[in-house]
Every structure is written in C-alpha cells, then in structure tokens.
ZASE-574129 format. One record per residue (C-alpha): residue in three letters; chain; x, y, z. Coordinates in nm, 3 decimals. Example, Ala and Ser with C-alpha at 12.3 -4.5 7.8 and 13.67 -1.06 7.14 Angstrom:
<rs>
<r><rest>ala</rest><kette>A</kette><x>1.230</x><y>-0.450</y><z>0.780</z></r>
<r><rest>ser</rest><kette>A</kette><x>1.367</x><y>-0.106</y><z>0.714</z></r>
</rs>
This chain:
<rs>
<r><rest>unk</rest><kette>A</kette><x>8.167</x><y>0.895</y><z>5.138</z></r>
<r><rest>unk</rest><kette>A</kette><x>7.967</x><y>0.601</y><z>5.278</z></r>
<r><rest>unk</rest><kette>A</kette><x>7.800</x><y>0.828</y><z>5.537</z></r>
<r><rest>unk</rest><kette>A</kette><x>7.708</x><y>1.083</y><z>5.267</z></r>
<r><rest>unk</rest><kette>A</kette><x>7.559</x><y>0.811</y><z>5.047</z></r>
<r><rest>unk</rest><kette>A</kette><x>7.358</x><y>0.679</y><z>5.342</z></r>
<r><rest>unk</rest><kette>A</kette><x>7.218</x><y>1.026</y><z>5.410</z></r>
<r><rest>unk</rest><kette>A</kette><x>7.120</x><y>1.068</y><z>5.043</z></r>
<r><rest>unk</rest><kette>A</kette><x>6.935</x><y>0.734</y><z>5.050</z></r>
<r><rest>unk</rest><kette>A</kette><x>6.757</x><y>0.831</y><z>5.371</z></r>
<r><rest>unk</rest><kette>A</kette><x>6.649</x><y>1.164</y><z>5.224</z></r>
<r><rest>unk</rest><kette>A</kette><x>6.509</x><y>0.983</y><z>4.922</z></r>
<r><rest>unk</rest><kette>A</kette><x>6.306</x><y>0.761</y><z>5.154</z></r>
<r><rest>unk</rest><kette>A</kette><x>6.181</x><y>1.063</y><z>5.348</z></r>
<r><rest>unk</rest><kette>A</kette><x>6.016</x><y>1.195</y><z>5.033</z></r>
<r><rest>unk</rest><kette>A</kette><x>5.742</x><y>0.940</y><z>5.095</z></r>
<r><rest>unk</rest><kette>A</kette><x>5.753</x><y>0.939</y><z>5.474</z></r>
<r><rest>unk</rest><kette>A</kette><x>6.009</x><y>0.795</y><z>5.712</z></r>
<r><rest>unk</rest><kette>A</kette><x>6.087</x><y>0.745</y><z>6.080</z></r>
<r><rest>unk</rest><kette>A</kette><x>6.425</x><y>0.854</y><z>6.216</z></r>
<r><rest>unk</rest><kette>A</kette><x>6.519</x><y>0.655</y><z>6.526</z></r>
<r><rest>unk</rest><kette>A</kette><x>6.887</x><y>0.754</y><z>6.580</z></r>
<r><rest>unk</rest><kette>A</kette><x>6.990</x><y>0.392</y><z>6.639</z></r>
<r><rest>unk</rest><kette>A</kette><x>7.270</x><y>0.391</y><z>6.381</z></r>
<r><rest>unk</rest><kette>A</kette><x>7.422</x><y>0.717</y><z>6.510</z></r>
<r><rest>unk</rest><kette>A</kette><x>7.725</x><y>0.724</y><z>6.738</z></r>
<r><rest>unk</rest><kette>A</kette><x>7.638</x><y>0.817</y><z>7.099</z></r>
<r><rest>unk</rest><kette>A</kette><x>7.786</x><y>1.135</y><z>7.246</z></r>
<r><rest>unk</rest><kette>A</kette><x>7.736</x><y>1.373</y><z>6.954</z></r>
<r><rest>unk</rest><kette>A</kette><x>7.472</x><y>1.529</y><z>6.730</z></r>
<r><rest>unk</rest><kette>A</kette><x>7.367</x><y>1.266</y><z>6.473</z></r>
<r><rest>unk</rest><kette>A</kette><x>7.474</x><y>1.313</y><z>6.109</z></r>
<r><rest>unk</rest><kette>A</kette><x>7.224</x><y>1.514</y><z>5.907</z></r>
<r><rest>unk</rest><kette>A</kette><x>7.107</x><y>1.731</y><z>6.199</z></r>
<r><rest>unk</rest><kette>A</kette><x>7.200</x><y>2.091</y><z>6.284</z></r>
<r><rest>unk</rest><kette>A</kette><x>7.188</x><y>2.251</y><z>6.629</z></r>
<r><rest>unk</rest><kette>A</kette><x>7.068</x><y>2.610</y><z>6.673</z></r>
<r><rest>unk</rest><kette>A</kette><x>6.899</x><y>2.828</y><z>6.934</z></r>
<r><rest>unk</rest><kette>A</kette><x>6.643</x><y>3.106</y><z>6.951</z></r>
<r><rest>unk</rest><kette>A</kette><x>6.756</x><y>3.393</y><z>7.176</z></r>
<r><rest>unk</rest><kette>A</kette><x>7.056</x><y>3.412</y><z>7.408</z></r>
<r><rest>unk</rest><kette>A</kette><x>7.186</x><y>3.188</y><z>7.684</z></r>
<r><rest>unk</rest><kette>A</kette><x>7.420</x><y>2.895</y><z>7.724</z></r>
<r><rest>unk</rest><kette>A</kette><x>7.482</x><y>2.686</y><z>7.415</z></r>
<r><rest>unk</rest><kette>A</kette><x>7.247</x><y>2.393</y><z>7.353</z></r>
<r><rest>unk</rest><kette>A</kette><x>7.385</x><y>2.041</y><z>7.378</z></r>
<r><rest>unk</rest><kette>A</kette><x>7.221</x><y>1.789</y><z>7.151</z></r>
<r><rest>unk</rest><kette>A</kette><x>7.361</x><y>1.437</y><z>7.159</z></r>
<r><rest>unk</rest><kette>A</kette><x>7.271</x><y>1.078</y><z>7.090</z></r>
<r><rest>unk</rest><kette>A</kette><x>7.236</x><y>0.873</y><z>7.411</z></r>
<r><rest>unk</rest><kette>A</kette><x>7.163</x><y>0.512</y><z>7.488</z></r>
<r><rest>unk</rest><kette>A</kette><x>6.837</x><y>0.472</y><z>7.681</z></r>
<r><rest>unk</rest><kette>A</kette><x>6.704</x><y>0.132</y><z>7.787</z></r>
<r><rest>unk</rest><kette>A</kette><x>6.351</x><y>0.274</y><z>7.790</z></r>
<r><rest>unk</rest><kette>A</kette><x>6.369</x><y>0.400</y><z>7.430</z></r>
<r><rest>unk</rest><kette>A</kette><x>6.062</x><y>0.315</y><z>7.219</z></r>
<r><rest>unk</rest><kette>A</kette><x>6.305</x><y>0.187</y><z>6.954</z></r>
<r><rest>unk</rest><kette>A</kette><x>6.625</x><y>0.074</y><z>7.126</z></r>
<r><rest>unk</rest><kette>A</kette><x>6.899</x><y>0.155</y><z>7.186</z></r>
<r><rest>unk</rest><kette>A</kette><x>6.942</x><y>0.525</y><z>7.105</z></r>
<r><rest>unk</rest><kette>A</kette><x>6.758</x><y>0.854</y><z>7.150</z></r>
<r><rest>unk</rest><kette>A</kette><x>6.832</x><y>1.217</y><z>7.062</z></r>
<r><rest>unk</rest><kette>A</kette><x>6.868</x><y>1.423</y><z>7.380</z></r>
<r><rest>unk</rest><kette>A</kette><x>6.901</x><y>1.791</y><z>7.468</z></r>
<r><rest>unk</rest><kette>A</kette><x>7.111</x><y>1.782</y><z>7.787</z></r>
<r><rest>unk</rest><kette>A</kette><x>7.222</x><y>2.140</y><z>7.858</z></r>
<r><rest>unk</rest><kette>A</kette><x>7.067</x><y>2.288</y><z>8.173</z></r>
<r><rest>unk</rest><kette>A</kette><x>7.101</x><y>2.666</y><z>8.131</z></r>
<r><rest>unk</rest><kette>A</kette><x>6.806</x><y>2.822</y><z>8.316</z></r>
<r><rest>unk</rest><kette>A</kette><x>6.765</x><y>3.128</y><z>8.092</z></r>
<r><rest>unk</rest><kette>A</kette><x>6.386</x><y>3.142</y><z>8.055</z></r>
<r><rest>unk</rest><kette>A</kette><x>6.367</x><y>3.275</y><z>7.698</z></r>
<r><rest>unk</rest><kette>A</kette><x>6.623</x><y>3.035</y><z>7.554</z></r>
<r><rest>unk</rest><kette>A</kette><x>6.502</x><y>2.778</y><z>7.301</z></r>
<r><rest>unk</rest><kette>A</kette><x>6.748</x><y>2.506</y><z>7.194</z></r>
<r><rest>unk</rest><kette>A</kette><x>6.647</x><y>2.339</y><z>6.868</z></r>
<r><rest>unk</rest><kette>A</kette><x>6.773</x><y>2.085</y><z>6.617</z></r>
<r><rest>unk</rest><kette>A</kette><x>6.674</x><y>2.079</y><z>6.250</z></r>
<r><rest>unk</rest><kette>A</kette><x>6.691</x><y>1.798</y><z>5.999</z></r>
<r><rest>unk</rest><kette>A</kette><x>6.911</x><y>1.887</y><z>5.704</z></r>
<r><rest>unk</rest><kette>A</kette><x>6.788</x><y>1.857</y><z>5.347</z></r>
<r><rest>unk</rest><kette>A</kette><x>6.419</x><y>1.802</y><z>5.426</z></r>
<r><rest>unk</rest><kette>A</kette><x>6.163</x><y>2.077</y><z>5.363</z></r>
<r><rest>unk</rest><kette>A</kette><x>5.786</x><y>2.057</y><z>5.386</z></r>
<r><rest>unk</rest><kette>A</kette><x>5.494</x><y>2.285</y><z>5.321</z></r>
<r><rest>unk</rest><kette>A</kette><x>5.208</x><y>2.047</y><z>5.403</z></r>
<r><rest>unk</rest><kette>A</kette><x>5.233</x><y>1.718</y><z>5.587</z></r>
<r><rest>unk</rest><kette>A</kette><x>5.276</x><y>1.590</y><z>5.936</z></r>
<r><rest>unk</rest><kette>A</kette><x>5.531</x><y>1.526</y><z>6.208</z></r>
<r><rest>unk</rest><kette>A</kette><x>5.531</x><y>1.294</y><z>6.504</z></r>
<r><rest>unk</rest><kette>A</kette><x>5.788</x><y>1.230</y><z>6.776</z></r>
<r><rest>unk</rest><kette>A</kette><x>5.809</x><y>1.037</y><z>7.099</z></r>
<r><rest>unk</rest><kette>A</kette><x>5.922</x><y>1.260</y><z>7.386</z></r>
<r><rest>unk</rest><kette>A</kette><x>6.037</x><y>1.190</y><z>7.741</z></r>
<r><rest>unk</rest><kette>A</kette><x>6.065</x><y>1.499</y><z>7.966</z></r>
<r><rest>unk</rest><kette>A</kette><x>6.355</x><y>1.400</y><z>8.193</z></r>
<r><rest>unk</rest><kette>A</kette><x>6.442</x><y>1.707</y><z>8.401</z></r>
<r><rest>unk</rest><kette>A</kette><x>6.412</x><y>2.085</y><z>8.429</z></r>
<r><rest>unk</rest><kette>A</kette><x>6.330</x><y>2.337</y><z>8.703</z></r>
<r><rest>unk</rest><kette>A</kette><x>6.235</x><y>2.632</y><z>8.481</z></r>
<r><rest>unk</rest><kette>A</kette><x>6.076</x><y>2.418</y><z>8.209</z></r>
<r><rest>unk</rest><kette>A</kette><x>6.040</x><y>2.052</y><z>8.121</z></r>
<r><rest>unk</rest><kette>A</kette><x>5.925</x><y>2.066</y><z>7.761</z></r>
<r><rest>unk</rest><kette>A</kette><x>5.969</x><y>1.910</y><z>7.420</z></r>
<r><rest>unk</rest><kette>A</kette><x>5.831</x><y>2.019</y><z>7.085</z></r>
<r><rest>unk</rest><kette>A</kette><x>5.806</x><y>1.981</y><z>6.708</z></r>
<r><rest>unk</rest><kette>A</kette><x>5.896</x><y>2.255</y><z>6.459</z></r>
<r><rest>unk</rest><kette>A</kette><x>5.781</x><y>2.300</y><z>6.099</z></r>
<r><rest>unk</rest><kette>A</kette><x>5.804</x><y>2.560</y><z>5.821</z></r>
<r><rest>unk</rest><kette>A</kette><x>6.130</x><y>2.659</y><z>5.986</z></r>
<r><rest>unk</rest><kette>A</kette><x>6.315</x><y>2.936</y><z>5.801</z></r>
<r><rest>unk</rest><kette>A</kette><x>6.579</x><y>3.020</y><z>6.059</z></r>
<r><rest>unk</rest><kette>A</kette><x>6.617</x><y>3.032</y><z>6.438</z></r>
<r><rest>unk</rest><kette>A</kette><x>6.386</x><y>3.334</y><z>6.457</z></r>
<r><rest>unk</rest><kette>A</kette><x>6.105</x><y>3.220</y><z>6.226</z></r>
<r><rest>unk</rest><kette>A</kette><x>5.906</x><y>2.897</y><z>6.253</z></r>
<r><rest>unk</rest><kette>A</kette><x>5.605</x><y>2.719</y><z>6.404</z></r>
<r><rest>unk</rest><kette>A</kette><x>5.639</x><y>2.500</y><z>6.712</z></r>
<r><rest>unk</rest><kette>A</kette><x>5.402</x><y>2.291</y><z>6.920</z></r>
<r><rest>unk</rest><kette>A</kette><x>5.529</x><y>2.180</y><z>7.257</z></r>
<r><rest>unk</rest><kette>A</kette><x>5.419</x><y>1.969</y><z>7.552</z></r>
<r><rest>unk</rest><kette>A</kette><x>5.526</x><y>2.080</y><z>7.901</z></r>
<r><rest>unk</rest><kette>A</kette><x>5.543</x><y>1.838</y><z>8.196</z></r>
<r><rest>unk</rest><kette>A</kette><x>5.571</x><y>2.119</y><z>8.455</z></r>
<r><rest>unk</rest><kette>A</kette><x>5.265</x><y>2.306</y><z>8.330</z></r>
<r><rest>unk</rest><kette>A</kette><x>5.067</x><y>2.003</y><z>8.205</z></r>
<r><rest>unk</rest><kette>A</kette><x>4.967</x><y>2.174</y><z>7.883</z></r>
<r><rest>unk</rest><kette>A</kette><x>5.021</x><y>2.161</y><z>7.507</z></r>
<r><rest>unk</rest><kette>A</kette><x>5.062</x><y>2.491</y><z>7.323</z></r>
<r><rest>unk</rest><kette>A</kette><x>5.122</x><y>2.587</y><z>6.958</z></r>
<r><rest>unk</rest><kette>A</kette><x>5.323</x><y>2.903</y><z>6.885</z></r>
<r><rest>unk</rest><kette>A</kette><x>5.441</x><y>3.109</y><z>6.593</z></r>
<r><rest>unk</rest><kette>A</kette><x>5.793</x><y>3.248</y><z>6.625</z></r>
<r><rest>unk</rest><kette>A</kette><x>5.824</x><y>3.556</y><z>6.403</z></r>
<r><rest>unk</rest><kette>A</kette><x>6.143</x><y>3.767</y><z>6.405</z></r>
<r><rest>unk</rest><kette>A</kette><x>6.231</x><y>3.597</y><z>6.733</z></r>
<r><rest>unk</rest><kette>A</kette><x>5.899</x><y>3.678</y><z>6.905</z></r>
<r><rest>unk</rest><kette>A</kette><x>5.713</x><y>3.370</y><z>7.031</z></r>
<r><rest>unk</rest><kette>A</kette><x>5.333</x><y>3.411</y><z>7.027</z></r>
<r><rest>unk</rest><kette>A</kette><x>5.090</x><y>3.144</y><z>7.152</z></r>
<r><rest>unk</rest><kette>A</kette><x>4.809</x><y>3.079</y><z>6.903</z></r>
<r><rest>unk</rest><kette>A</kette><x>4.463</x><y>3.019</y><z>7.051</z></r>
<r><rest>unk</rest><kette>A</kette><x>4.286</x><y>2.696</y><z>6.954</z></r>
<r><rest>unk</rest><kette>A</kette><x>4.000</x><y>2.727</y><z>6.704</z></r>
<r><rest>unk</rest><kette>A</kette><x>3.673</x><y>2.803</y><z>6.881</z></r>
<r><rest>unk</rest><kette>A</kette><x>3.844</x><y>2.919</y><z>7.200</z></r>
<r><rest>unk</rest><kette>A</kette><x>3.839</x><y>3.281</y><z>7.323</z></r>
<r><rest>unk</rest><kette>A</kette><x>4.126</x><y>3.500</y><z>7.198</z></r>
<r><rest>unk</rest><kette>A</kette><x>4.426</x><y>3.471</y><z>7.426</z></r>
<r><rest>unk</rest><kette>A</kette><x>4.353</x><y>3.111</y><z>7.527</z></r>
<r><rest>unk</rest><kette>A</kette><x>4.685</x><y>2.945</y><z>7.609</z></r>
<r><rest>unk</rest><kette>A</kette><x>4.680</x><y>2.608</y><z>7.439</z></r>
<r><rest>unk</rest><kette>A</kette><x>4.505</x><y>2.316</y><z>7.608</z></r>
<r><rest>unk</rest><kette>A</kette><x>4.549</x><y>2.177</y><z>7.959</z></r>
<r><rest>unk</rest><kette>A</kette><x>4.654</x><y>1.814</y><z>7.932</z></r>
<r><rest>unk</rest><kette>A</kette><x>4.858</x><y>1.581</y><z>8.150</z></r>
<r><rest>unk</rest><kette>A</kette><x>5.216</x><y>1.549</y><z>8.024</z></r>
<r><rest>unk</rest><kette>A</kette><x>5.385</x><y>1.284</y><z>8.238</z></r>
<r><rest>unk</rest><kette>A</kette><x>5.753</x><y>1.328</y><z>8.333</z></r>
<r><rest>unk</rest><kette>A</kette><x>6.001</x><y>1.044</y><z>8.289</z></r>
<r><rest>unk</rest><kette>A</kette><x>5.753</x><y>0.868</y><z>8.059</z></r>
<r><rest>unk</rest><kette>A</kette><x>5.746</x><y>0.839</y><z>7.681</z></r>
<r><rest>unk</rest><kette>A</kette><x>5.452</x><y>1.011</y><z>7.510</z></r>
<r><rest>unk</rest><kette>A</kette><x>5.377</x><y>1.084</y><z>7.145</z></r>
<r><rest>unk</rest><kette>A</kette><x>5.336</x><y>1.441</y><z>7.018</z></r>
<r><rest>unk</rest><kette>A</kette><x>5.200</x><y>1.486</y><z>6.665</z></r>
<r><rest>unk</rest><kette>A</kette><x>5.105</x><y>1.775</y><z>6.441</z></r>
<r><rest>unk</rest><kette>A</kette><x>4.954</x><y>1.788</y><z>6.092</z></r>
<r><rest>unk</rest><kette>A</kette><x>4.967</x><y>2.101</y><z>5.877</z></r>
<r><rest>unk</rest><kette>A</kette><x>4.770</x><y>2.172</y><z>5.561</z></r>
<r><rest>unk</rest><kette>A</kette><x>4.765</x><y>2.531</y><z>5.434</z></r>
<r><rest>unk</rest><kette>A</kette><x>4.672</x><y>2.754</y><z>5.728</z></r>
<r><rest>unk</rest><kette>A</kette><x>4.520</x><y>2.474</y><z>5.937</z></r>
<r><rest>unk</rest><kette>A</kette><x>4.717</x><y>2.280</y><z>6.200</z></r>
<r><rest>unk</rest><kette>A</kette><x>4.594</x><y>1.991</y><z>6.415</z></r>
<r><rest>unk</rest><kette>A</kette><x>4.765</x><y>1.878</y><z>6.737</z></r>
<r><rest>unk</rest><kette>A</kette><x>4.753</x><y>1.529</y><z>6.888</z></r>
<r><rest>unk</rest><kette>A</kette><x>4.895</x><y>1.383</y><z>7.211</z></r>
<r><rest>unk</rest><kette>A</kette><x>4.917</x><y>1.006</y><z>7.258</z></r>
<r><rest>unk</rest><kette>A</kette><x>4.673</x><y>0.962</y><z>6.971</z></r>
<r><rest>unk</rest><kette>A</kette><x>4.411</x><y>1.202</y><z>7.107</z></r>
<r><rest>unk</rest><kette>A</kette><x>4.328</x><y>1.509</y><z>6.901</z></r>
<r><rest>unk</rest><kette>A</kette><x>4.357</x><y>1.808</y><z>7.134</z></r>
<r><rest>unk</rest><kette>A</kette><x>4.290</x><y>2.114</y><z>6.918</z></r>
<r><rest>unk</rest><kette>A</kette><x>4.326</x><y>2.292</y><z>6.584</z></r>
<r><rest>unk</rest><kette>A</kette><x>4.483</x><y>2.629</y><z>6.506</z></r>
<r><rest>unk</rest><kette>A</kette><x>4.458</x><y>2.854</y><z>6.200</z></r>
<r><rest>unk</rest><kette>A</kette><x>4.743</x><y>3.090</y><z>6.114</z></r>
<r><rest>unk</rest><kette>A</kette><x>4.913</x><y>3.235</y><z>5.806</z></r>
<r><rest>unk</rest><kette>A</kette><x>5.247</x><y>3.366</y><z>5.933</z></r>
<r><rest>unk</rest><kette>A</kette><x>5.438</x><y>3.105</y><z>5.730</z></r>
<r><rest>unk</rest><kette>A</kette><x>5.275</x><y>2.946</y><z>5.426</z></r>
<r><rest>unk</rest><kette>A</kette><x>5.567</x><y>2.812</y><z>5.224</z></r>
<r><rest>unk</rest><kette>A</kette><x>5.829</x><y>2.542</y><z>5.250</z></r>
<r><rest>unk</rest><kette>A</kette><x>6.039</x><y>2.511</y><z>5.562</z></r>
<r><rest>unk</rest><kette>A</kette><x>6.259</x><y>2.273</y><z>5.752</z></r>
<r><rest>unk</rest><kette>A</kette><x>6.144</x><y>2.047</y><z>6.034</z></r>
<r><rest>unk</rest><kette>A</kette><x>6.296</x><y>1.961</y><z>6.370</z></r>
<r><rest>unk</rest><kette>A</kette><x>6.268</x><y>1.931</y><z>6.747</z></r>
<r><rest>unk</rest><kette>A</kette><x>6.272</x><y>2.198</y><z>7.019</z></r>
<r><rest>unk</rest><kette>A</kette><x>6.315</x><y>2.253</y><z>7.393</z></r>
<r><rest>unk</rest><kette>A</kette><x>6.307</x><y>2.547</y><z>7.633</z></r>
<r><rest>unk</rest><kette>A</kette><x>6.535</x><y>2.683</y><z>7.906</z></r>
<r><rest>unk</rest><kette>A</kette><x>6.679</x><y>2.400</y><z>8.122</z></r>
<r><rest>unk</rest><kette>A</kette><x>6.460</x><y>2.124</y><z>7.979</z></r>
<r><rest>unk</rest><kette>A</kette><x>6.645</x><y>1.794</y><z>7.953</z></r>
<r><rest>unk</rest><kette>A</kette><x>6.430</x><y>1.609</y><z>7.701</z></r>
<r><rest>unk</rest><kette>A</kette><x>6.475</x><y>1.284</y><z>7.509</z></r>
<r><rest>unk</rest><kette>A</kette><x>6.333</x><y>1.229</y><z>7.158</z></r>
<r><rest>unk</rest><kette>A</kette><x>6.285</x><y>0.911</y><z>6.957</z></r>
<r><rest>unk</rest><kette>A</kette><x>6.107</x><y>0.794</y><z>6.641</z></r>
<r><rest>unk</rest><kette>A</kette><x>6.091</x><y>1.129</y><z>6.461</z></r>
<r><rest>unk</rest><kette>A</kette><x>5.831</x><y>1.065</y><z>6.194</z></r>
<r><rest>unk</rest><kette>A</kette><x>5.783</x><y>1.270</y><z>5.875</z></r>
<r><rest>unk</rest><kette>A</kette><x>5.486</x><y>1.247</y><z>5.640</z></r>
<r><rest>unk</rest><kette>A</kette><x>5.435</x><y>1.446</y><z>5.320</z></r>
<r><rest>unk</rest><kette>A</kette><x>5.105</x><y>1.544</y><z>5.158</z></r>
</rs>
C-alpha cells in the first residue's frame, strides 16, 4: 500500500516535470512503476537497478544488462502511468559494453513495442539518430535541411562516460541535444497523439541510465 501511494505521489509530481533517479529502488530488479518490453525477437531483456559509484546521482542507476547479440532486437523500458503528447525528455546515459551495438536512447509517444519514436546515441558508431518505429519497422528520419536518407548526425559518444541525451517534441517538430548542444531537428507525423515515455537499447548493448527527466508543455 505504501509503495502504491508513493507511486501515485510521484505521478502527481511528474505532471509538472520531475527527475527519476532510481535511488530509492531496490537493486537487482526492475524498479517499481516501470515495465520491460522488447521490439522484435531475441533473448529476453534484463532491466535492473544497480549501484554505480560513478552515477550522476548516487547510488543507483537503471541498467540493461542482457547481452544477446541479435542485431534487430530492441530492449526497452516504459514508465507506467505517464503519457505525453508535447514536452521533453532527458536522460544521462553511460554506454558500458556491446560488440554489435553500444547504444542508449529515449522513447516518446510510445503506443506499444512496435510503435513509437526513439532517439539514440551509439558509442560504436559515434552518431545520434532519430527513428520512427511503425508496425515494428524502424526508419531513420533525416535531419531538417539534410538530404533525404541522411543518417542522423555524426557526433562523438564516449564509452564508459556519462553523457546527457535530450529530446523536445512539439507537434510534428522534434529537437535533439547531446551534452547541451543542439544537434538537429526532425519533422514527422507518424504519431501525433499521447504516448508513453521510456528508455531503449539495441542488441547486446549494456547501457546505464540515470536522472530520467520529464517535462510537459
């Protein structure tokens, strides 16, 4: 009962913007109020709270620790009870390991595991890319002003280091930031209504997340 009441109070705070830092959650399991899912097939994702001495807000982080190398497998975790149409998300990410991919991302306007937007930063490719996922098909969306087919933006994404990934979304316009620097904008209308928010990885990416920030407009 106490845990349920705490979640209700947190959700009320989120209505005006809130940062989730996972520090009150028990290590070794998915934190209360989050749901694990996956786009496409492969080994099951493993989301858990871990202690990390390097965490931006100590002591805990949310980590995706499964290492299945299936290339088209996208583990994700959504925040229960919070839906947004317009607003912004920010999260601190630390790409820890991965041979196929070493990526972490933010999702918004999430309907289900086959339909959502995601922007992700990849430490193996050193780029930041925004995608639509429609009926399970992931399509990279070219930045505004770039030639059609342009694959995101090249940008250094350091491994084993905490960086901040941020996206704002207003109507059909999305803006992407990395460590405070605006990288690009995208326009798209695949999903225009309310949806859930969450975090995302790919293939064998072991990625840590902290300070998941939600802002409404």
